[in-house]
C-alpha positions as CSV (number, residue, x, y, z in Angstrom):
1,M,0.0,0.0,0.0
2,Q,1.8,3.1,-1.2
3,T,-1.1,5.5,-1.0
4,D,-2.0,7.5,2.1
5,V,-5.7,7.3,1.3
6,R,-7.7,4.4,2.5
7,P,-9.7,2.9,-0.4
8,A,-13.5,3.4,0.1
9,E,-14.0,-0.3,-0.7
10,M,-11.5,-1.5,1.9
11,A,-13.3,-3.8,4.3
12,R,-13.0,-3.2,8.0
13,I,-10.7,-5.8,9.5
14,N,-12.8,-7.3,12.3
15,T,-12.5,-11.1,11.9
16,P,-9.5,-13.5,12.1
17,E,-10.1,-14.3,8.4
18,L,-9.8,-10.7,7.3
19,A,-6.8,-10.2,9.6
20,N,-5.0,-13.2,8.1
21,A,-5.8,-12.0,4.6
22,F,-4.3,-8.6,5.4
23,I,-1.2,-10.3,6.9
24,E,-0.6,-12.4,3.8
25,E,-1.0,-9.3,1.6
26,Q,1.4,-7.3,3.7
27,L,4.0,-10.1,3.8
28,Q,4.2,-10.0,0.0
29,A,4.2,-6.2,-0.1
30,L,7.0,-5.9,2.5
31,R,9.2,-8.4,0.8
32,A,8.7,-6.6,-2.5
33,Q,9.5,-3.2,-1.0
34,I,12.5,-4.2,1.2
35,G,14.1,-7.0,-0.8
36,S,17.4,-8.0,0.8
37,N,17.9,-4.6,2.6
38,K,17.9,-3.9,6.3
39,V,15.2,-2.2,8.4
40,L,15.3,-0.3,11.7
41,L,12.4,0.0,14.1
42,A,11.9,1.8,17.4
43,L,10.0,-0.8,19.4
44,S,8.2,0.8,22.3
45,G,6.0,-2.2,23.2
46,G,2.9,-0.3,22.3
47,V,0.3,-2.1,20.1
48,D,1.2,-0.2,16.8
49,S,5.0,-0.7,16.9
50,S,4.6,-4.3,18.2
51,V,2.3,-5.3,15.3
52,V,4.7,-3.7,12.8
53,A,7.6,-5.6,14.4
54,A,5.7,-8.9,14.3
55,L,4.8,-8.4,10.7
56,L,8.4,-7.6,9.7
57,I,9.8,-10.5,11.6
58,K,7.5,-12.8,9.8
59,A,8.3,-11.1,6.4
60,I,12.1,-10.5,6.6
61,G,13.4,-12.1,9.8
62,K,16.9,-11.0,10.8
63,Q,16.9,-8.2,8.3
64,L,15.0,-6.2,10.9
65,T,16.7,-4.6,13.9
66,C,14.4,-3.5,16.7
67,V,15.6,-0.9,19.2
68,H,13.8,-0.8,22.6
69,V,14.8,2.2,24.7
70,N,14.0,2.0,28.4
71,H,13.8,5.6,29.5
72,G,12.6,4.7,33.0
73,L,9.1,6.0,32.4
74,L,7.4,2.8,31.3
75,R,4.9,0.8,33.3
76,K,5.9,-2.1,35.5
77,G,7.0,-5.1,33.5
78,E,6.8,-3.5,30.1
79,P,10.6,-3.6,29.2
80,E,10.7,-7.2,30.3
81,Q,7.7,-8.1,28.2
82,V,9.3,-6.6,25.1
83,I,12.4,-8.6,25.7
84,K,10.5,-11.8,26.3
85,V,8.0,-11.6,23.4
86,F,10.4,-10.2,20.7
87,G,13.8,-11.2,21.9
88,E,13.1,-14.7,23.2
89,E,9.8,-15.9,21.7
90,L,9.9,-14.4,18.2
91,G,13.7,-14.4,17.9
92,A,14.0,-10.8,16.8
93,N,17.3,-9.0,16.3
94,L,16.6,-6.8,19.4
95,I,18.8,-4.1,20.9
96,Y,17.8,-3.2,24.4
97,V,19.1,0.2,25.6
98,D,19.0,0.9,29.4
99,A,18.8,4.7,29.3
100,V,17.0,5.2,32.7
101,D,19.7,7.2,34.4
102,R,20.3,9.3,31.3
103,F,16.7,10.3,31.1
104,L,16.0,10.8,34.8
105,D,19.2,12.9,35.2
106,K,18.1,15.2,32.4
107,L,14.6,15.5,34.0
108,A,15.9,16.2,37.5
109,G,14.4,19.5,38.9
110,V,12.3,20.2,35.8
111,T,8.7,21.2,36.7
112,D,7.2,22.6,33.5
113,P,5.1,20.0,31.7
114,E,6.1,21.1,28.2
115,T,9.7,21.3,29.0
116,K,9.6,17.7,30.4
117,R,7.9,16.5,27.2
118,K,10.6,18.2,25.0
119,I,13.4,16.7,27.0
120,I,11.9,13.2,26.8
121,G,11.3,13.5,23.1
122,K,14.7,14.9,22.2
123,E,16.5,12.5,24.4
124,F,14.7,9.6,22.8
125,I,15.6,10.7,19.4
126,D,19.3,11.2,20.5
127,V,19.5,7.7,21.9
128,F,17.8,6.1,18.9
129,A,20.1,8.0,16.5
130,E,23.2,6.9,18.5
131,E,22.1,3.3,18.1
132,A,21.4,3.8,14.4
133,R,24.9,5.1,13.8
134,K,26.3,1.8,15.2
135,L,24.5,-0.2,12.4
136,D,25.6,-0.6,8.9
137,D,23.6,-0.5,5.6
138,I,20.2,0.4,7.1
139,R,18.1,1.6,4.3
140,F,14.5,1.5,5.7
141,L,12.9,2.9,8.9
142,A,9.7,1.1,10.0
143,Q,7.0,3.1,11.8
144,G,3.8,2.2,13.5
145,T,1.8,4.9,11.7
146,I,-1.9,4.2,11.6
147,Y,-4.7,5.9,9.7
148,P,-5.9,8.3,12.4
149,D,-2.4,9.7,12.3
150,I,-2.7,10.5,8.6
151,L,-6.2,12.0,9.1
152,E,-5.0,14.2,11.9
153,S,-2.0,15.3,9.8
154,V,-4.2,16.3,6.9
155,A,-6.4,18.2,9.4
156,G,-3.4,20.0,10.8
157,I,-3.9,18.4,14.3
158,K,-0.5,16.8,14.5
159,A,2.5,16.0,12.3
160,H,2.9,12.8,10.3
161,H,5.9,11.3,8.3
162,N,8.3,13.2,10.5
163,V,10.5,10.3,11.6
164,G,10.5,11.8,15.1
165,G,13.0,14.5,14.0
166,M,15.8,12.1,13.1
167,P,19.1,13.9,12.1
168,E,19.4,14.8,8.4
169,E,22.3,12.3,8.0
170,F,19.8,9.5,8.1
171,D,18.2,9.2,4.6
172,F,15.8,6.3,5.4
173,E,12.9,5.1,3.3
174,L,9.8,4.6,5.4
175,V,8.1,1.2,5.9
176,E,4.5,1.7,7.3
177,P,2.5,-1.6,6.9
178,V,-0.5,-0.6,9.1
179,K,-0.8,3.0,8.0
180,L,-4.3,2.5,6.5
181,L,-5.7,0.7,9.5
182,Y,-7.7,2.0,12.5
183,K,-6.6,1.1,16.0
184,D,-9.3,-1.7,16.4
185,E,-8.0,-3.2,13.1
186,V,-4.4,-3.1,14.3
187,R,-5.5,-5.0,17.4
188,C,-7.3,-7.6,15.3
189,V,-4.1,-8.1,13.2
190,G,-2.0,-8.3,16.3
191,K,-4.2,-11.0,17.7
192,A,-4.0,-13.0,14.5
193,L,-0.2,-12.6,14.6
194,G,-0.2,-14.3,18.0
195,L,0.9,-11.4,20.2
196,P,-0.2,-11.6,23.8
197,D,-3.4,-9.9,24.8
198,S,-1.6,-7.7,27.3
199,M,0.3,-6.2,24.4
200,V,-2.6,-6.2,21.8
201,Y,-5.1,-4.6,24.1
202,R,-2.6,-2.3,25.8
203,Q,-4.3,0.8,27.0
204,P,-3.5,4.2,25.3
205,F,-0.3,5.4,26.9
206,P,1.2,8.9,26.5
207,G,4.5,9.3,24.7
208,P,6.2,10.8,27.8
209,G,5.0,7.7,29.7
210,L,4.7,7.9,33.4
211,G,6.5,11.3,33.2
212,V,3.1,13.0,32.8
213,R,1.6,11.0,35.7
214,C,4.3,12.2,38.1
215,P,3.4,16.0,38.0
216,G,6.0,18.4,39.0
217,A,9.7,17.6,39.1
218,I,10.2,13.9,38.7
219,T,12.0,12.1,41.5
220,R,12.9,8.4,41.4
221,D,11.0,7.5,44.5
222,R,7.7,9.2,43.5
223,L,8.1,7.8,40.0
224,E,8.3,4.3,41.5
225,A,5.2,5.1,43.6
226,V,3.3,5.8,40.3
227,R,4.6,2.6,38.7
228,E,3.7,0.4,41.7
229,S,0.3,1.9,42.3
230,D,-0.5,1.6,38.5
231,A,0.5,-2.1,38.6
232,I,-1.9,-2.7,41.5
233,L,-4.7,-0.8,39.8
234,R,-4.3,-2.9,36.6
235,E,-4.1,-6.1,38.5
236,E,-7.3,-5.3,40.4
237,F,-9.2,-4.3,37.3
238,D,-8.2,-7.6,35.7
239,K,-9.5,-9.5,38.7
240,A,-12.8,-7.5,38.7
241,G,-13.4,-8.2,35.0
242,L,-13.1,-4.5,34.1
243,A,-10.1,-4.8,31.8
244,G,-11.2,-4.3,28.2
245,K,-14.5,-2.8,29.4
246,V,-13.0,0.5,30.7
247,W,-11.2,2.6,28.0
248,Q,-8.4,3.8,30.2
249,Y,-7.4,3.7,33.9
250,F,-4.2,4.8,35.7
251,T,-2.8,6.4,38.8
252,V,-1.2,9.8,39.3
253,V,1.1,10.8,42.2
254,P,1.3,14.6,42.4
255,D,4.2,16.5,44.0
256,F,2.6,17.4,47.3
257,K,2.1,15.5,50.5
258,S,-0.6,15.1,53.3
259,T,-0.4,14.1,56.9
260,G,-1.1,10.5,57.6
261,I,-0.6,7.7,60.2
262,K,1.4,4.5,59.8
263,D,2.4,2.1,62.5
264,G,1.0,4.5,65.1
265,K,3.2,7.3,64.0
266,R,2.6,10.5,62.0
267,T,3.7,10.4,58.4
268,F,3.9,13.1,55.7
269,S,3.3,11.2,52.5
270,W,2.1,11.6,48.9
271,I,-1.5,11.1,47.8
272,C,-2.4,8.7,44.9
273,I,-5.2,9.7,42.5
274,I,-7.1,7.0,40.6
275,R,-8.5,7.9,37.2
276,A,-10.7,5.6,35.1
277,I,-12.5,6.9,32.0
278,N,-14.5,6.0,29.0
279,T,-14.6,7.7,25.6
280,V,-15.2,7.2,21.9
281,D,-13.1,9.9,20.4
282,V,-11.2,11.4,23.4
283,V,-12.9,14.8,22.6
284,E,-15.4,14.1,25.4
285,V,-14.6,11.7,28.3
286,T,-16.9,10.3,31.0
287,P,-15.7,8.9,34.3
288,E,-16.1,5.2,35.1
289,Y,-17.8,5.0,38.5
290,L,-16.1,2.2,40.5
291,P,-17.9,-0.1,42.9
292,A,-17.3,0.7,46.6
293,W,-15.8,-2.7,47.3
294,L,-13.2,-2.2,44.6
295,I,-12.3,1.3,45.8
296,D,-11.9,-0.1,49.3
297,R,-9.6,-2.8,48.1
298,L,-7.5,-0.4,46.0
299,V,-7.1,2.0,48.9
300,R,-6.0,-0.8,51.2
301,R,-3.5,-2.3,48.8
302,I,-2.0,1.0,47.6
303,T,-1.6,2.5,51.1
304,T,-0.1,-0.7,52.5
305,E,2.0,-1.9,49.5
306,V,3.3,1.3,48.0
307,E,6.1,3.1,49.8
308,G,5.4,6.8,50.4
309,I,1.6,6.9,49.9
310,S,-0.8,7.4,52.7
311,R,-4.0,8.7,51.0
312,V,-5.9,7.6,47.8
313,L,-8.4,9.8,45.9
314,V,-10.6,8.9,43.0
315,D,-11.0,11.5,40.2
316,Y,-14.5,11.5,38.7
317,T,-14.1,14.7,36.6
318,P,-15.3,14.5,33.0
319,K,-13.7,16.1,29.9
320,P,-14.4,18.9,29.7
321,P,-13.5,20.6,32.0
322,A,-10.6,18.2,32.8
323,T,-8.3,16.6,30.3
324,V,-7.4,12.9,30.4
325,E,-3.8,13.3,31.7
326,Y,-2.8,15.7,34.4
327,E,0.0,17.3,32.4
């Protein structure tokens, strides 16, 4: 598919049969486009880049090199899942970059949300470019572009085809096998490719990761509190049968503290905010009202299992007036 316009007659991919037909079509197209050349892919572990990686591994095998950058702002277990699924199970040519200290040192003391986003974005590009320079004969750059990205680009909402601001020295040709698909179709294809449900049905996750769920200057201990409380929330939603039924749910740990009591002594600890929402287009968002028993369980687990948290709040604010993320 070389066009950026989805054909009107293109069927919506919503069955295993249609997904398998798309996969076969793309395998032929990818092999024709790439030939014997090498391809580079930034593999975040999100659904779009993961499906592109799985397609390319199936199409060209070791001609693909995946680079997974751990910037320290991912959710609990995500770097390990990328290594397990792609490095061990699918046998990908995977480069894992532990850049946690590099990113967090750059972010130390930075409180402005936009400045944090710019630092995270620039540092990611720099790390990825450094890894690209170590590789020889890379001709193609694979991207997890999907059709809404193109539509938003045309509408002037956000940029597309920008390779994330890669240095001009890299003259890569783009490979975008899912660029005419909607998110639900990408998930259907990922399922047909055998990717785990936890990856295929991964919730929307902001580019700066947990960095925007740790408002104010990011510290390692508060970032860890966000990561651990988020893991508890996801585990309890799974047990309650809410995973897949609620569009997005996460925790936020702001940079202010409240008085509490632990082991009979006064504490001065952070609060944890739970946010669970439903939406169709993210233009308007409604809160998911959680059952009292689940809130009680979350409060008990988070305050006892997560270091530094003594209070849990639930955010039931719709959009508007609130946005989805806190930064």
